[in-house]
C-alpha positions in Angstrom: 7.3 12.9 11.3 11.2 12.9 10.9 12.5 12.5 7.3 14.4 9.4 8.3 11.2 7.6 9.2 10.7 4.4 7.1 7.3 5.6 5.7 9.2 8.3 3.7 11.2 5.7 1.8 8.1 3.5 1.4 6.1 6.5 -0.2 9.2 7.4 -2.4 9.4 3.8 -3.7 5.6 3.8 -4.6 5.9 7.0 -6.4 9.0 6.0 -8.3 7.4 2.7 -9.3 4.2 4.3 -10.4 6.0 6.8 -12.6 8.2 4.0 -14.0 5.2 2.1 -14.8 3.7 5.0 -16.7 1.3 6.5 -14.3 -0.1 9.9 -15.3 -2.2 12.3 -13.3 -6.0 12.0 -14.0 -8.7 14.5 -13.4 -11.3 11.7 -12.8 -12.5 9.9 -9.8 -10.7 6.6 -9.3 -11.0 3.2 -7.7 -7.9 2.1 -5.8 -7.0 -1.4 -4.7 -3.9 -2.0 -2.5 -2.3 -5.4 -1.6 0.2 -4.7 1.1 2.3 -7.8 1.8 4.7 -7.7 4.8 7.6 -10.1 5.2 6.9 -12.3 8.2 9.6 -11.8 10.9 11.8 -14.9 11.7 10.6 -14.5 15.3 7.3 -15.9 14.2 8.7 -19.3 13.3 10.6 -22.0 15.0 12.0 -25.4 13.8 8.5 -26.9 13.5 7.1 -23.9 11.4 4.9 -21.1 12.4 4.5 -20.6 16.1 1.0 -20.8 17.4 1.4 -17.4 19.0 2.4 -15.6 15.7 -0.1 -13.0 14.7 -2.3 -13.6 11.7 -1.9 -10.0 10.4 0.9 -7.4 10.3 0.6 -5.0 13.1 0.6 -1.9 10.8 -2.8 -0.2 10.8 -4.7 -0.6 7.5 -5.5 3.1 7.6 -1.9 4.1 7.8 -1.1 1.8 4.8 -3.8 3.6 2.9 -2.6 7.0 3.9 1.0 6.3 2.8 0.0 4.9 -0.6 -2.5 7.7 -1.3 0.0 10.4 -0.3 2.7 8.7 -2.5 0.4 8.8 -5.5 -0.7 12.4 -5.1 0.8 14.4 -8.0 1.6 11.1 -9.8 -1.8 9.4 -10.4 -4.1 12.2 -9.2 -4.0 15.8 -8.2 -5.5 15.1 -4.8 -6.5 12.0 -2.9 -10.1 13.3 -2.7 -10.4 11.9 -6.2 -10.3 8.4 -4.7 -14.0 7.4 -4.7 -13.5 3.7 -3.9 -10.6 2.3 -1.9 -9.8 -1.3 -0.9 -6.7 -2.2 1.3 -5.6 -5.8 2.0 -2.8 -6.3 4.4 -1.2 -9.7 4.8 2.0 -11.6 5.6 4.0 -13.2 2.9 7.6 -14.3 2.3 8.7 -11.0 1.0 7.4 -7.4 1.4 5.6 -5.9 -1.6 2.9 -3.4 -2.4 0.7 -3.9 -5.4 -1.6 -1.0 -6.3 -4.2 -1.0 -9.0 -5.9 2.2 -10.1 -9.0 2.3 -12.4 -11.4 5.0 -13.3 -14.4 5.1 -11.0 -17.6 4.7 -13.0 -19.9 5.0 -9.9 -20.7 1.3 -9.9 -19.5 -0.7 -7.0 
């Protein structure tokens, strides 16, 4: 993938934010929850509001969102993403784009 691809900036932003928030590398298994909010394009709306043809969900594949986040946090929150024992990804539209990641130690309980 070319370095100018937007996913690189996305991963960099996640890693920088995690480091700034005090993330440290763990040796343990972890539970990760990701809420990926995408800004709804203006083309989805008209004068009366949201068009009936506007998609309910962003077109980005949920597995690609997961891959980008897990790769971004490798070496920041864990050594290898194989330490992720439980993963939840939620993608949605919102007024502004944002990604919220929660990391907790995995105790084996679901």
